[in-house]
C-alpha positions in Angstrom: 3.8 6.8 1.6 4.2 4.7 -1.5 1.2 2.5 -2.1 1.1 -1.0 -3.5 1.3 -0.2 -7.2 4.5 1.9 -6.6 6.1 -1.0 -4.9 5.3 -3.2 -7.8 7.1 -0.7 -10.1 10.2 -0.8 -7.7 10.1 -4.6 -7.9 10.1 -4.4 -11.7 12.9 -1.9 -11.8 15.3 -4.0 -9.8 14.5 -7.3 -11.5 17.9 -7.3 -13.3 19.6 -8.0 -9.9 17.8 -11.3 -9.5 20.3 -14.1 -9.2 23.2 -11.7 -8.5 25.5 -12.1 -5.5 25.7 -9.4 -2.9 29.3 -8.1 -2.8 28.8 -5.3 -0.3 26.2 -4.4 2.4 26.3 -1.0 4.2 24.1 1.5 5.8 22.6 2.7 9.1 20.0 0.0 9.4 20.4 -2.1 12.5 20.8 -5.6 11.1 23.7 -8.0 10.5 25.0 -6.6 7.2 28.0 -9.0 7.2 25.5 -11.8 7.0 24.2 -10.5 3.7 27.6 -10.4 1.9 28.0 -13.4 -0.3 24.3 -14.2 -0.4 22.4 -14.5 -3.7 19.2 -12.6 -4.5 16.6 -15.4 -5.1 13.8 -13.1 -5.9 12.3 -9.6 -5.4 8.7 -9.7 -4.2 6.1 -7.2 -2.8 3.3 -7.5 -0.4 1.3 -4.3 -0.2 3.6 -1.6 0.9 6.4 -4.0 1.8 9.3 -4.5 -0.7 10.9 -7.9 -0.1 14.3 -9.2 -1.0 14.6 -13.0 -0.8 18.1 -14.2 -0.1 19.7 -17.6 0.5 18.9 -18.0 4.2 17.0 -14.7 5.1 14.8 -12.1 3.5 14.7 -8.4 3.9 11.5 -6.3 4.4 11.8 -2.7 3.3 9.1 -0.2 4.1 9.5 3.2 2.7 7.3 4.8 5.4 6.1 8.4 4.6 9.2 9.9 3.1 11.5 7.0 2.1 13.1 6.7 -1.3 15.5 4.6 -3.3 18.2 4.9 -6.0 19.3 2.3 -8.5 22.9 2.5 -9.6 23.3 6.0 -8.1 23.4 7.6 -4.7 22.0 10.6 -2.8 24.2 12.8 -0.7 22.6 11.6 2.5 23.7 8.3 4.0 21.5 5.3 3.1 19.6 3.1 5.5 20.8 0.2 3.4 23.1 -0.1 0.4 23.6 -3.3 -1.4 26.5 -3.6 -3.9 26.6 -6.1 -6.8 29.2 -6.7 -9.4 27.0 -4.9 -11.9 25.5 -2.1 -9.8 24.0 -1.2 -6.5 20.7 -0.6 -4.7 20.3 2.2 -2.1 17.4 2.8 0.2 16.8 6.0 2.3 14.5 7.1 5.1 13.0 3.6 5.4 12.5 0.7 7.7 14.7 -2.4 7.1 13.9 -5.6 8.9 15.1 -9.2 8.4 12.5 -11.9 7.9 13.5 -15.4 9.0 12.0 -18.4 7.4 9.9 -18.6 4.2 8.1 -15.5 3.0 5.1 -17.7 2.1 4.8 -18.5 5.8 5.1 -14.8 6.8 2.6 -13.3 4.4 -1.0 -13.7 3.4 -0.7 -13.1 -0.3 -4.5 -13.4 -0.8 -4.8 -10.0 1.0 -2.5 -8.2 -1.5 -4.7 -6.3 -4.0 -1.9 -6.5 -6.6 -1.2 -10.2 -6.2 -2.3 -13.0 -8.5 -3.4 -14.7 -5.3 -5.8 -11.9 -4.3 -9.0 -13.4 -2.9 -12.0 -11.1 -3.2 -14.2 -13.5 -1.3 -11.8 -13.5 1.6 -11.9 -9.7 1.7 -15.7 -9.7 1.7 -15.7 -12.2 4.6 -13.3 -10.1 6.6 -15.4 -7.0 6.0 -18.7 -8.7 7.0 -17.0 -9.7 10.3 -16.3 -6.1 11.1 -19.7 -4.3 10.6 -18.7 -1.3 12.7 -15.6 -0.5 10.7 -15.7 2.8 8.9 -15.1 2.8 5.1 -12.2 5.3 5.4 -10.5 2.9 7.8 -11.3 -0.3 6.0 -9.5 0.8 2.8 -6.4 1.6 4.8 -6.3 -1.6 6.8 -3.6 -3.8 5.4 -5.1 -7.0 6.7 -8.1 -6.3 4.4 -6.5 -4.5 1.4 -2.8 -4.8 1.5 -1.3 -2.1 -0.7 -4.2 0.3 -0.5 -3.2 3.7 0.7 -4.8 7.2 1.0 -4.9 7.9 -2.7 -6.6 4.6 -3.4 -9.0 5.2 -0.5 -10.2 8.6 -1.6 -10.5 7.6 -5.3 -12.3 4.3 -4.7 -14.8 5.8 -2.3 -15.6 8.6 -4.7 -15.9 6.2 -7.7 -18.2 3.9 -5.7 -20.2 6.9 -4.3 -19.6 5.8 -0.7 -19.2 8.3 2.1 -15.9 7.7 4.0 -17.8 7.6 7.4 -20.1 4.8 6.2 -20.2 1.6 8.2 -19.3 -1.7 6.5 -22.2 -3.5 8.1 -24.7 -1.1 6.6 -23.6 -1.5 3.0 -25.8 -3.8 0.9 -24.2 -7.0 -0.4 -24.1 -5.5 -3.9 -22.4 -2.3 -2.7 -19.9 -4.2 -0.6 -18.9 -6.4 -3.6 -18.6 -3.2 -5.7 -16.2 -1.7 -3.2 -14.0 -4.7 -3.0 -13.9 -5.0 -6.8 -13.1 -1.4 -7.3 -10.1 -1.4 -4.9 -8.4 -4.0 -7.1 -9.5 -2.4 -10.4 -8.3 1.1 -9.4 -5.0 -0.3 -8.0 -4.2 -1.7 -11.5 -5.3 1.6 -13.1 -3.0 3.4 -10.6 -0.2 1.1 -11.7 -0.7 1.8 -15.4 -1.0 5.6 -14.9 2.1 5.6 -12.6 4.1 3.9 -15.3 2.9 6.5 -17.8 3.6 9.4 -15.5 -0.1 10.5 -15.6 -1.4 9.4 -12.2 -2.3 12.8 -10.9 -4.1 13.7 -14.1 -6.6 10.9 -13.4 -7.4 11.9 -9.8 -11.1 12.7 -9.4 -11.2 13.4 -5.6 -7.8 13.1 -4.0 -6.4 16.7 -3.3 -9.2 18.1 -5.5 -11.4 21.2 -4.6 -14.6 20.5 -6.5 -16.7 17.4 -7.1 -16.7 16.7 -10.9 -20.2 15.1 -10.6 -22.0 17.8 -8.6 -19.8 20.8 -9.2 -19.8 21.7 -5.5 -16.8 22.0 -3.1 -15.4 18.8 -1.7 -15.3 18.3 2.0 -11.6 18.3 3.0 -11.1 16.4 6.3 -7.5 16.5 7.7 -8.0 13.7 10.1 -10.9 11.4 9.4 -11.7 8.1 11.1 -9.5 6.2 13.4 -6.7 6.1 10.8 -6.5 10.0 11.0 -5.7 10.4 7.3 -6.8 13.2 4.9 -10.1 12.6 3.1 -11.7 14.4 0.1 -15.3 13.6 -0.5 -18.7 15.0 -1.7 -21.5 15.2 0.8 -24.1 15.1 -2.0 -23.2 12.1 -4.2 -21.3 10.0 -1.7 -24.0 8.3 0.4 -23.4 7.8 4.1 -24.5 4.3 5.1 -25.2 3.8 8.8 -24.9 6.0 11.9 -21.1 6.1 12.5 -21.5 8.7 15.2 -22.6 6.0 17.6 -19.8 3.5 16.8 -17.4 2.6 19.6 -13.7 2.0 19.0 -12.6 -1.2 17.3 -9.4 -3.1 17.4 -6.3 -1.2 16.2 -6.0 -0.9 12.4 -3.1 -2.5 10.6 -1.8 0.3 8.3 1.9 -0.7 7.6 
């Protein structure tokens, strides 16, 4: 599943279509494609893992899910979920979710929760985390209401860099450690963006998909389904401290992972 930095790159790649008129709209997505024809692209925006196309009287939210993809000015052999044609090119999206968003995007989204946004608010993130003391660290970093754009790579790398065990409880982290966690999510997300642009992202992974802890030189624990988010985790039992007794934690409200 593409994480926030990858969606920022998509937004940058399609910027040349800003201000262009849609001449053709096709695909298997269940929405009124005839309504899109003739509309002008006002802007391309992103919120976490959502790619947003703002038009004259409606916006489109595209989520690439686990295996979605896109093509700019070219096509795959498979049929697209959405294909938008312009006088100077086309955008094609595959294996994704496409939904209309009525009204203003600023009313639909909390930009302060987006770790890649200029409007990111670290204090708001800290306040939300303090309000959920029984939330596991591995779940917190995947909750899009807390860290919009953070995905499994960011989760594993940030927890390793901050030496926090993924089964730690948010309420048992010190104020200093909690601030460090919030700060590192944003810092690493922009490192991710730079490395992704360079094509060197995997070369910088310290924990994600790795076998051995580079600090302790012992095998990583590889958990296939950790926390309530049930995502893969890679961590070191020696240098990543476990804060709190997560074995006694009851279920919380559902996570928001999309």
